[in-house]
N, C-alpha and C positions, 0 to 999 in steps of 0.2 A: 568237639565244640558244640555248645547248645544251639539248637536250631530254633529260629523264630519266624513265623509267618505273619506278615502284616497285610491287613485288608483295609484300604483307605479309599477316600472319595468324598465328594461334596455331599451336602445334605440332600435327602429325598431320593437317593439312588438305590436304596435297599441294602446298605452295607451289612447291617446286623443280620438280616435274614440270610444273606449270602454267606456270611462268616459262620453262622450257626449250622447251616447245612454242611459246610466243609468240616467244621469241628466234629459234627456227628459222624461223618464218614471216616475221619482219620483219628478219632479218639482224642479230641482236643478240648481245651478250655479257653474261654474268651477273657482277654484282658481289655477293658474299656479304655480308650484314649479319647475321652470326652471331658472337657473342662467343666461342664455343668452337671453331668450325670452323677458326679461325685456327691452332690447334695441331696439329702433326704427331703421329702415333701415337695420335691420339684420333679414331677413325673411326666405330666402331659406336655408342659412347655419345653422340656428337654428331650422329649421323644424316647423315653426309656423302653417302652413297648416290651416289658419283661415277659409277656406271654410268648414272644418270639423265640425265647431261649428253650422252649419245649418243642421237640420235634419227634413225631412218631411215639408219643408218650414217654420219651426220654428227655430228662432235664440236662441241658448242657451247662456245666458250671461257668459262672461269670464272676468277674472281680473288678474292684475299684468303681463300683456303683453303690450309691447310698452309704458312703463311708463317713460323711461329716454333716453336721447341721448347717442350715443356711446362714446362720449368724457367725459361723466359724470361718477362719481364713483357710484357703487352700490355694497353693501355688505350684509352680513347676518343681520345686524341691520336694514338696509333699508328694507329688505324683511320682517322682523318681524313687522316693523312699518306699512308697506303696508298691511300685512296680518291682523293685528289688526283692521285697518280701514275697510278692506273689510269684515271681518267676522261680524262686527257690522252692515254693510249695508245689508248683506245677511239675517241676523237675522231680521232686520226691514222689509225686503221683505217677511218674512215668507217662505223663500226658504231653500232647503237642500244644505249645502256646500259640494262640492267635491274638495278636495285638490289633484291635479293631476300633476305628473311630475317625472323626473328622477334624480333630484338633491337631493341626499340622505341627505346632510347636512341641507338643507332647511326643508325637511320633518321631520327629526330627531329633529330639533330645536323646532318644534311645539309639536311633540308627547312627547318630554322629557322636555318641558318648559324651554329652555335655558334662563338664566337671563342675558340679555345684556343691556348696556346703551350707550348713544351717547358719543363720545369722541372728544374733540377739539385737532386736531393734530398739531395745531400751538402754543400750550402751551410751556413754557420754558423747561418743562420736555422732550418734543419731541426733542428740539434742543440739550439738553444735551445728550440724547441717541444717537443722530447722531454722537457724538464725540467718542463713545465707539466702540471698536473693535467688529467685527461680532461674534467672538467666545465667547466673554464675554456676548454679547447680548443673545446668545443662552442659556448660563448658567442662566442668569436672568429669561428668559422665562420658562425654565424647572423647576425652583424653584417656580415660580408663578403658573404654570399649568403643573404639572407632566404628566397629561393625557390630551391630546389635543382633542377637538371636531373634529378638522380637522388637517391634517398634514401640518404644515407651512413649506414653502420652506426655509430651513436653510441657503441657499445661497443668499436669497433676503433680504437685510438689511431693506428696507422699510417695508416689510411685517412683519418682526420680531418686529420692533419698534411699528407698529400698534397693533400687538398681545399683546405686553407688556403693552401698554397704556390701551387697552381694559381690560386686566386682572386686572390691578391696579385700574381701575375705576368701576369694577363690584361688588362693595359691595352693591349697590342698582341698581335696574332696572328701566328704564324710561317707561317700558311697563307693561301692566296688565298681570296677570297670564293667560297662555294658559291651561285651564283646561276643557278638553272635554271628552265626552264619544265617543270613536272612534271605527270604523270598518275599518280595513286595508285589502285591496285586492291587491295582487300582480299578474301582468300579466307576463308570461314568456312562451317561446317556446323552442323546441329542439335547442340545440346549433348550429347545422349545418344549420337549417332553419334560425336562426337569422343571422348567418354569411353570408348566401346567400342574405338575404334581405338587409343587410348593404351595400354590394358591389353593388347590383342592384340599390339601392336607390341613392348611391353616383354617379354612372354613369348618372342616370337620372337628378340629380340636377346639375351636371356639364354641361349637355347638355341644361339645361333650365334656364341659367342665373346666376348661383352661382358665376362664375368668374367675370361677369359684376357687380354683387352686391358688391364684394370686391373692384373692381376698383372704384365704386362710393364712397365707404367709404374713399378710399385714396384721391379721388378728393375733398372730404369734409373735409380733414385735418386729418384724422385718420392715425397715424404713423404706420410703420411696427412693432415697439415695442409694440404698443397697440394691433395690430393684433395678435402678439405672446401671449399677455395676454388673449385674447379671446379664443385662442387655436383651436385645430382641424382644421375645414375647413378654418377659417380665418388665422390661423398661416401658414398652408402649401400652401394655394393659395397665401398668401402674399409672401412667399419665391419663388414661381413660378413667380409672377409678378415682383419681384425684380431681377430676373435672377439667384437666388441662386440654384434653382432646375429646371430641364426641366419638361415638362408635364408628361412624363411617371413616373419619379421618384416622382413627386408630388403626382400622383394618388396612387402609390404603398405605399408610406410612410403614406399618409392620410388614406387610406383604412386600413392599419395595425393599425394606431393610434386609429381609431374609434372602431375596434375590441377590442383593449386593454381597451378602455374607457368603453365598454359594460361590460367587465369582472370586472372592478373596481366598476362599479355601483352595480353589484351583490354582490361584497365583502362588500359594504356598507350595503346593505339590510340584508345580513347574519349577519353582526355585530349588526344591530338593533335587529334581532331575538335573538341573544345571550344576549342582554341587556333587554329582556323581552317584546319586541314588537311582538305580534302575527300577522303573515301575512298569509292570506288565499290565497295560490297560486293556479292559474288556467291558462288555455290557453285562447287565445282570443275567441275561438269559444264556450267557456263555459259561455256565458253571462246569460243564464237561471239560472245557479248556483249562479252567482253574484246577480241576481234579487231576488232570494229567500233569500239569506243572508241579503240583504239590507231591504227587506220587513219585515223580522223578527226583524232586528235591529231597524228599525224606529217605529215598532208597540209594542215593548216590554215595 
């Protein structure tokens, strides 16, 4: 059975650097589980830090980063499709796959083998659903899927319609089963340390081109509405550039939003634990502990 090592954790705890060190030691390749790092031209705001994938002059292969343009759609089915192709490639390379990132939904979909299939959103059924009141759409969705993998925005009609179409079409999956022997390692730090890192990192990114990155996206035709969709850095810098927020308000609101995002990430991971996913939690400086776990895992 294919073995898969997962390195997860909230933002600003050093997941990438941690995973790269381990991949270097065990002959691994990194599969990114980050819903925004898939987009090209979005480097600083998504924290790609591609220089971290080089260690001791060795370049660690990485996947599912910079795979689509910002004006393209990318969703969970897209991720599962890319993951399926990538895991086959890594297996052919006889490398060890490290799934690494902070998007809990993406990681959960692999560990719990979500059964998704591609949906044509231009079908007559979609046009019919467009004519239905949003409250009734929510009722339809709740009957199809009483328990959601992700909390759909109940005020966003297009998202509800997509969720309904996917739920109605999921009697069969277009993807193979994700059936792995897994080792899951979680990186976390003291809450106050993480809060300090988030704020310091945000200041640094703002000083080193993050605003200019968003300006470039706008000049390439990305709308303020799409920036809102990307969330966090792109949403609040977009509001600053549109004149809706001054710089100080933008910084304060964005800083607070990232802290809240970090908490939501941990909520996701705790939810995964309640559903039976065993996470070996440790601090960034406990890499020796991680190496021992992985060595035992790969050799058993």
